[in-house]
N, C-alpha and C positions, 0 to 999 in steps of 0.2 A: 401556453405554450405546452404540447403533449411531446413527451420524449420517450421513446422506446430505446433501451439500451440492451444490445445484444453483448455480452461481455462478464466481467468478474464482479459478482456482487454476493453479498450473504445469502446464504451458507458459505460459499467458499471461502476459502481462508485468505489471509495474506492484506498486505497494505493496499493494495488496488481496491480491493472488494470494499476495505473500511473505509477508505477516503470519497469513495463512489458513494455510500451507504451516508456519510455524513453532508456530503456536500448535496445530495437529493433529497435530504433532511430539511435541509435550509429553504431549496428551491421551493419543495412543498408548502412553507410557510408564504413564499411570496407567487404563490398562485400556479405555479408550475403541476403538471401531472406528468405520471411515468409509468411505465411499465417496465419490466427486466425480465429477461431472460438469460438463464444462466446454468452452471453445470454443475453436479456433486461428486466429487469421488471419495474413496475410503482414505487418501491420503491428505488430502486438500480441503475437508470439510470441516465445519464447526458441528461438533456433535452435540444433539439437542437441542439446536439453536430453531427458534419460535419465527420463522419468517411468514410474512405477510401473503398468503397465498393468494389473496386478490389481485395483488402488485408485481407478484415475483413467481416464475414460472422456473423448477427447477428440473432440469435432466440428468437423468441417472445413466451411465455407463453401463451399456451390456454387450456380449460379447456378439461379433456379427456371422454369417455364414463360413463356414468353413473356406468357402470357394473364395472369397473376399481376402487376399494375401495383406497383412499387416493392417489392418484396418477394422476400427470400432465405427465407422460411418457418423463420425459425430459432428462432422460439418453438415453431412446430410440432415441428420437430425434436428439440428439446431437451426437450420434453414426452415424446413417442414413446420417447426414447432413456433418459431418466431414471426414466419408468414403468418400464420393462422391468428397469432396475438392481434400483427398488424394491422390486419383485414377488419378484426371487430374494433380494436382500439382508435385506428385512424391516426397514427401521430403525425405531428407537423416535421419531425425529424427523428432520425436513425443515428444513434449513437454507441460506438464501440470502444472500449477502453483498451482492449489488448488486441495482438495482431493474430495470434495463432491460439486457438482455432476458429477465432470469432468473426473476424474480419471478412474472409471469402462470404458466409451466409449475409452479413450485415451489407456486404457490397450487393450482394443479390435482391434481398430485401428493397433497399433503397430503389435501384434499377426496375425492380416488378413495380414497386409502386410509385414511382417517379417523385420521391423525397429527398431532400439533401441529405447528405451523411458526413457526420462529424465521426473523425478518427481520432482519439484522444490516447496517443501510444503512451506506455507506460517508460522506464530506462531501460530494464532490464531486455523487453523482446525485441529492442533497437540494437544495445549493445552486444546482447549475445550472439546476434546473426549479420551484424554491418560489414563485417570483413570477408563476410561470404559471399561470393559474387552472383550466386543461386539465389538465394535469399534476397539479396539487393534487388535483383531484377523483380522478385515477387513483391517486394515493398514499392518500387515503383509502380506497378500495375494500382495497388491498393490507394498510394497517395494520386495518383492521376484521377480514379473517381471520385474520391472525397471533395467534397464541397469546401468544408475546414478541416484543418492538420493542426490542432492542439499539440504545441509541444513546450517545451522546457528550457532554459538556458542552455542546462549542462550537453544536451545534445542536438540542438537547433543548429549548429553550425554541419551537422553530421546530415540531420535532414535536409538541409538546403539542399546537398550534393545529390539526394534522390529524390527531390519533389520537383514535379514539373512547373510548378507556378509558385514562386514566393508569395504572390499574393494572397494565395489561401492560408499561408501558414500561422497562425495565432501564439505568439510564445505567454505564457501565464505563468504566474506565480503557482508554485507547486503546493499541496496539501497546507492547510492551516486551521488547527484545531477552533473548535466554539469555545471561547474562553468562558462562557456561562456553564459550559459542562466539564469540561477540563480545567479545573481549579484546585488550589490547596485545601486540604480539610482539615479540621480538626480532630484528627483519628491517631491513634498510635501506629507508629511505623514499628511493627512486627517482624517485617524482614530487613536484614542489610542489604541485600542486592539481589534485583531482578534482571532475568534473561528475559526476552521475548522477541519472537520471532518464527519465521519458515527455518526448517533445517533442508535449505535447499541443495543441489549439487555443489555448492562452495562454501559448504558450511564450517569448513577447516579454515578458512579465511576469517573467522568472526572471531580469533583468540580463545575458542571453548576452553584448551588446555591451560591457557592463561589461567582464566577465571575457574575452573574447577580447582586448581593448583593453590590459588589463593584461596578460596573457599575450605579447603583443607587445612591448610596452614593457620590459618586464622579460626577455624571453628564457625564461621560466619552462616547464620540463618538466611535461607537463599530460595527462592521462587522461580521456576524455570514454566514460562507459559510458552508451549512450543507445539509446533505441529509440522507437517511435511514428508516426504518420502524417507528422507534418512532420520528420523526421530529416533529409530531405534540402536543407531549408533550411539546416541547422546546415551540414551538409556545404558547403555552397553559400558560409556566409559565412566557414569557414575558409578556403576557396580563393582568395576575394576578398580577403582579408588576409594573406593568404601565410602562414600559421600551420601549414600542415600540418607542417614539420619541427620543431614544438615541441609539438602535439598530437597526441597517439595515440588515435585512435577505435577504439573497439570495440562488439561489438553486448551484447545485454544478456545476462547469466549468470545461470544457475541459483541460488538463494537461497541456496546452501552454498558459494559461490565466494566472496562478498562480504567476509566478513572478512579474506582476506588482501589483497584488494583495496584497503580500508580503510587496513591496515597496511602497506600499499606508498606511500601520500598522507601529506603533510604536513597538509595543509589540505582540507577538503570545502567547496565553494560552495554556501550555501544562500540563495537571494535570492529573495524575492518582494513585487510590487509591491500596493498596497492591493486594486486592481481582481482581483486573482486572486482563486480559489477558497480561501476561509479553513480551512487544514487543517494536521495537523503531519506533516512527512513522515517515515516509517520512515528514511529516510536519516539524519537528524538526531540519533534515539536512536541507532540502528548504531554512525554515527560517534563519539559521545559515549562509547558503552560502551566502543568500540575504542582509545579515547585518541588520536582523531584531531581537531585542533580544527576549528572552523565558523566559517566567514567570513559573517557574517549583515549584514543591514541591520535598519533602525529596525523594520519592519513584522514579519520573521521574529522579532526579539528582543521585540517585545510578546506574539508568541505563543508565546516561551519562558515571559515570564511567567505568561500566562494557563494554560498547561500545568502550573505547577507544578514547573518542572525544580527540581533540589536546589542549594542555594548551592554545593554541593561542586564541582559541573559547569562554574561562572564561568569556570576556569583553561582550559577548552576553547572559551570562546565568544568570539569576535572580533567585537567588534559596530563596525563603520565605515561612514562615509558613502563614497559615490560618488568624492569630489573626494578623499578622502584613501588610498584604495587604493594609488595608486602609491608610499606611503611605506610600506607593509606590509614588513615583515621576515619571510621565510618561515626561522623556526627552529622546528626540531620537540623541542627538548629538555626535555620534559615529565617532571617527577619521579612516580613511582609513589605512590599516595595509597590507604594501606590503609584509611581511612575510607570512601572513595568506591567501592573494592570492597565493603564491606560495606552501604553504601546500593544499589547496584546490586541484590544480592540480595535485598534488602528490597521493592524496587518492584517487582521481576519475580516475587517469591512471592506478591506482594500482586496483581499482575495474572492469573496463573495460576489463583491463588484465588478470584477472584470468578468468573471463566470457568466453571471447575468447578462451582462453588455456580450459576451459570445453569443448568446441565444437572441437577444432583441437583435443584434445587426442582423445576424441570419434571417431572423423574421422579417425584416424589411426586404430584404433581397432577395424573399421568395414571390 
């Protein structure tokens, strides 16, 4: 089967681009072929990423003529490029993994070529707009056109309220990393703690102030792998708190470089307040598979329970309140667990099989 993705994909930063990258790598091993059309921006792109130009077409933003108000014509330009790629590639299915700005051109390409459309929405693109009636109306239009709407258990009940046909909903397990790639390695853990992720419009709900205060008072050697629109605000906090000497800041790296980063750190910071977008970060699963413990608060621990994390992973989950952080021991002496290795393979295989089944069932219906 040939898939044309119009959506988030490296060199674009973030969890959606990353999990799509790894899924398509596995699908290629199983005989699938794909092309992707994505967007590159200053704030949300991986610098120096050597993407495969034969499979990935990257559109760069540019200013539109002055007489078009508040528009960079991004949807129009995505449509133009995606249609050109589709006409030469002749995909069996059109897929998008984020609603704005990718869904409209995906719908149009699917309609023009008469191809089935998979909308594999994220968590944030739904939750940020679900309570706005005007955006809900737009979602209804998109979902009505879709052949399949791939959702997850966190938002499936919300999706049911705005989807015209429940039969097109397909609830899938969210991203699981490949245990052959994300695994513990016998390397020195030179950093006490890792903070990784996009600094988006709700960055202040990530417990950054708690983290930097902890780093400062304990003199922890820390690594921040960050990007996003508000990255400079984090850099300002580091400067103001005079933690430059203990916090190393790096730009986002390509997905294949993340396993070595997890293996160089004793702990990963994973903190979310209740007002944040409720989702389950790729970083958590990747850290757990790499044998790196996660420092979490009660909200993230609640999400662990909802996600159905196998109990064997409990040894890597450090639930702690903000007032107890100062007492935390930074000890990375974790014993190998063969049972855990088997569990990783089981849930990864389940994740891949469910995605392969999604495409196979669609092929039967074409």
